[in-house]
N, C-alpha and C positions, 0 to 999 in steps of 0.2 A: 635577752629577747629585745629586738629593736621596737621602739615606739613609733607608731605610724604618724604621719603628718596630721591626719584627722584628729587623733588623740591629742596631739600637741596643740592644735587650734582650739580644741575644746577644753584645754587645761584651764584650771582656775587661777594659774600663776601668770596668765598673760599680762594682766594689768600690773601686778607687782614687778614683773620683768621689765615692762616698759618704764615704770617709775625708776627702777634701779639703773636702767640704761641711761635715762635722762640725768640722773645724779652722777653717774660715771662720766658722761659727756661734759657735764658742768665742772667736775673735778679736773678732768684732763684739760679743759679749756682754761680754767683758772691757773692751774699749775704751769701750763705752757706760757700763759700771759706773764706770770711773775718771773719765770725763767728768762723769757725774752726781754722783759723790762730790765732785769738785773744785767743781762749781757749788753743791752744797749747803753745802760748807765756806765758800765765798765768801758765800753768803747768810747763813750764821751770823755771819760777821764783819760783814756789813752790818747785820744785826739788832742786834749788839752795839754798833756805831757809833751807830745810832739811839738805843739805850738810853743810851749815854754822853752824847750831845748833849742828850737830854731830861733826863737827870739834872743836867747842867750848868745848864740853864735853870731847872729846879725849885729847885736849891740856891742859885742866884743870887737867885731870888725870895725864898727863905727868908732869905738873908743881908740882903736889903733890908728885909724885914719885921722881922727882929730889930733892925736898925739903927734903924728908925723907932720901934719900941716902946721901945727903950732910951733914945733921945733924948727921947721924950715923957715917960717915967715915971722915968728914971734908976734902974730896977730891974735888978740884976745878972742875974736869972734869964733876961732876954731875950738875954743874951750867950751862953748855953749853946748854943742852936741855931745861933748865928752861927759859933762855932768849928767845929762839925760841917759846916756848909755850906761853909766855906772849905776844909776838908780834902777834902770830896767833890769840890768844884769843881777843886781842884788834881789830884786823882786822875783825874778825867775828862779833864782836859787832858793829863795824862801818858800816857794811853792813846791819845787822839785824835791827838796830834802825830806819833808814829811811824806810826800807821795811815795818815795822809794824806801821809806823806813819800813813799810809793810812788805817790800819785795826783797827777799833775802838774796836772790840771784843778782840783782842789780844795785843793791844797797851800797856796796864798796865802790862801784863805778860812779854812783852819784856823789859819794863823798870825795872821790878823786877829782871829779869834775868841779866840785866846790873849791877844792884846794888849788887846782890849776887856774880856775877863774880868778880867785883872789890873788894868786901870785902874778897873773897877767895884769890885773888891775893895779897891783902894787908896783909892778915894773913901770907901768905907764905913769903912775903918780910920782915915782922916784925920778924918772927922767925929766918930767916937767918941773919938779922941785929943783933939781940940779940946774936946769936951764934958767929958772927964775933967780937962782943964787949966783948966776954968772959963771958957773963951772962948766964951761963948754967942753973941755977935754973929757970930763967925767961922763957927761950924758952921751957924748959921741962914742966914747969907748963902750958904754953899756948898750947903745943901739947897735953898734957894729959887732958886738959879741954874739949876736943872734939868739940871745936868751929869750927875748920876746917872741921871736919866730918859732922857736922850739916849743915854748909854752902854748902858743896858738895852735901848732900842729897837734900837740898832745890833747888840747881841748877838743879839736875837731875829731880826733880819733875816738876819745871817750864819748863825745856827743853822738858820733856815728854809731858806735856800739849800742848806746841807749836807744837811738832811733830804730836801729834794726830790731832790738828787743821789743820795742813798742809795736813795730810792724808785725812781728811774729805773734805778739799777743792779740793784735787786731785780727790777724788771720784766724787764730784759734777762736776768738770770740765770734767771728763771722760763722765759723763752722758750727759753734755751739748754737747760734741763733738758727742756722739752717737746720741742724739736727732737731732743735726744739720745734720749729715750724713743721718739719717732716713728721715728727712724732705726733704733734697735734693734728696734722692732716690725717695720718693713719688712724689715730684714736677716734677722731670725729667721724671718719668714714666707717670704722668698725662699729662705733656706737650708733651711727645713723642706720647701718644695716640691722643691728640688733633692735633698735627702736622700730624700724620698719617691720621687722619680723614680729615684734611684740604687738605693734599696731594691727598687723594682719591677723594675728591670733585673737586680739581683742575684738576686732570687727567680725571675725568668723564666729567667735563665741557669742557676740551680740546678735548676729544673724540667726545662729542656732537657737538662742533664747527667744528671739522674736518668732521664729518658726514654731518653736514649742508653744509659745503663748497663743499664736494663731491657731495651732492645732487644738489646743485646749479650748480656745474660744469657739472654734467650729464645733467641737464635741459638745460643749455646753449649749451652744445654739441648737444643735441637732437634738440634744436631750430636751431642751426647752420646747422646741417645735413638737417633739413627740408627746411631751406632757400637755401642751396646748391641744394637740390633736385628741389625746385621751380625754382631756377636760371637755372639749367640744362633743366628743362622741358620747361621753357619759352624761353630759348635759342634755344632749339630744335624747338619750335613752330615758333620763329622768323626766324630760318634757313629755315624751311619749307615754311613760308610765303615769305621769300626773294626769294627762288627758284621758288615759284608759281608766284610771281610778275615778276621775270625775264622772266619766261616762257611766261606770258601774254604779257610782254613788247616786247619780241622777236617776238611773234605771231603777235602783233599789228604792229610792224615794218615790218614784212613780208607781212602782208595784205596791209599796206600803200605802201610798195615798189612795190607790184604787181599792185596796182591801178595806181601808178605813171607810172609804166612801160607800163601798158596796155592803160589806158585812156589818160594820158598826152603824152605818146609816140605816140599814134595814132593821137592825135590832132596836135602835132608838126610835124609829118611826113606829114599829110594832108596839114598843112600850108606851109611846104617847097615845096610840089608838086604844090600847088596853085601858089606859088611865081614863080616857074619854068614855069608854063603854061602862067602866065601873061607876063613874060619876053619874051617867045617865040612868043606870039601873038602881042606884041607891035612892033615887027620888029626893025627897026633902032631906037636906044634910044639916047636921048640927053645926053651929059656928066653928067648933074645934075641928071637926072633920072637913068642913069646907076649906078651912085654913090649911089643913094638911094636904088636901087635894090641890089647892092652888100652889103651895110650896113645891109639891111634886112636879106639877106642870112646869113651873119656872125652872126647876133644876134640869128637867129634860130639855127645855129650850136652851139653857146655858150649855149643857153638854153638846147639843146639836151645833150651837154656835162655835164652841171650842173645837169640835170635830171639823167643822168647816174651815176654821182658821188654821188648824194643824195641817189639813189636807192642802189648803192653799199655800202654806209655807213649804210643804214637801214638794208639791208640784203645782206651781201657779197656773191655774187654768186661765186666769185673765191674760197671761202673757201670750198664750196661743190663740185665744179667742178675740181679745181686744187690742193686742199689740203692746209694744214695750212702753210707750208713753203712758197709756192708760194703766198698765200694770204698775209702773212706778208711782203714778198719782195715787192709786189705791193703797200701795205699800206705804207711801209717805203719810197718807191720811190715817191709816190704822196705827202707824208708829206714833204719830202725834197724839192720837187718842189714848194709847197705852201709856206713853211716857209723860204726857202733859207738856211737851216741848213745842215751841213754834217751829213749823217746818215750812220753808218757802221753796216752791218748785218753779224752775224756769226750764221747761222741757220742750225741745223742738223735735219734730219727727225726723228719724234717721233710718237709713236702709241697712239693716244688719242681717246676717245669717241667724238661724234659730239658735245655734250654739253660742254665737257672740252675744245675742240678745239675752240668753240665759246667764252668760258670764257677767254682763252689765247689771242684770237684776240681782245676781248673787253678791256682787261687789257692794251695791247699795245696801243690801240686806245685812252683810257683815259689818259695814260701816255703821249702820243704825245700831247693831248689837253692841259694838265697841263704845259708841257714844252713850248708850244707856248704862253701860257698866262702869266706864272710867271717866268720861269727859266732864261731867258736872256742868253741862252747857245749858243755855237758855234758848238759843236759836240755832237752827240747822238749815243750811241752804243746799239744794240739789240742782245742778245745772247739767243739761244735756244739749249738745249742739254738734254740728258737722263742720269740719274745717280741714281743707287741703286733703280731701279724700279719706278722712278718718273721723270716726265718731269720738267726741270728747265728753267724758262723764266726770263730774267732780262733786264731792260731798264735803262741805265745810261746816265746822262748828265753832262756837266762841267759848269753848271750854278751857280747862286748865292747861291743856297741851302737855308735851313731854319732849325729851331729847331723843331724836331718832337714832343717834349714835349709841345710845345706851338702852336699846330695846331689851326687855327681859327675854330669857330663853324660852319662855312659855308663849311668846307672841306668835303662835302658829297660824292664827287667823290672817294676819297681814302677810305672812309668808305664803299661805295658801292662795290668797288673792293674787299675789305677784305671779306665782307659777301659773295660775289659771289664765291671767291676762296674757302672759307671755306665750302660753300654749296657743292662744288665738292670734298670735303675731302682733300683739300690742305691747304697750309699755305702761308701767305703773309708777307714779311719783308720789312720795310721801313728804309732806312739808308740815313741820310742827316745831314749836318752841314753848318753853314754860311760860304760862300766862297769856299766850297769844293764840290759843286754839290749834286746831288741826285741819289740814286739807288733804284729802286723798283724791287723786285724779288719775285717770287712765285714758288711753287712746287705743282704739281697735279699728282695723280696716273696714271700710264700707264695702258693700256689695257693688261691684262695677257692672 
């Protein structure tokens, strides 16, 4: 079954294939380099061998020319080139013999060239020696015998053979270099194509991965948006539920306050009237009975006062009849009387809806309750003012304070205050630290 191009592009082997192609390209390049370098070195040695052979031929000719000039003129200056030619010829042979020692095909020719060269140089030396000894007939006979000419022709023949061999080797080396370069070219082209394919596969895989990540991110964002929508929806439902429960709670408080005011108030009033009638009909009372009647009357007055305070806490009539500022002043004064704390009020008139006024009143009431239970404070400050279209209420104490980040799970009063303020479109802020007291502030919209 053939593998599709898409499957190849998504293959996990794309990057390893690219790395393998790069290594193969490096191997081919290095191999070709060293092969080409070896061939060039060999060609250099071949060129040097050709130079040495040509030098040998030229210097032998120079030696022969110097020999003829000296023999004809007997002038010593003709011997100067001869000495240099002999030295150069020997130096060329000294280089050529080791060079051809590794070449089995031309080793014998090199040795033959050495023998012929030495024989030619020996013939030159003998003729000059015979001339210097005054044996004219002997050196003329040797020159006219054509021995030197034959040796020179043999040297040229062997040298030509060696030059042709070097030419053939140079041609072969050139072909090797050409083949190496061609192989390197083909290999680099092939590896480049493979590398390009691997790169394409890698980029395609990367794009696919990026697309997958983008899809996952979009899915996560969509899920997050859905969760945020759910949270907002449930928060709205909880807010509506909180408002509804608060309404029911306040209605129930109002009903209970009315019943206490009407029923219990009537009973207490009747009991007080009955006590007054009993006292009037008894006439002169004994001290003990008078004390009992006075104690009964005081108890009835305390119960009536307690009833009035309970009714006021359940449904503050001062709030609806006197307004928020007066209701807070009464509440603060009664709290100071009960707790023995100093309460400083800085209250300014604000325009709030009835529900918002009740929320502010309940917030101060809950703050007073918490201060009495936990704060261990000496002074409490209540501030009410209007700012930027919102009413700002703050209750601050100088008590022991606490860490807001470690509120106990039972701190339902603070949580209830926050929900109640937020239900009115406001915001509640709690500031506290150990030993620095506590400040509870809230803002609710004013009536426009």
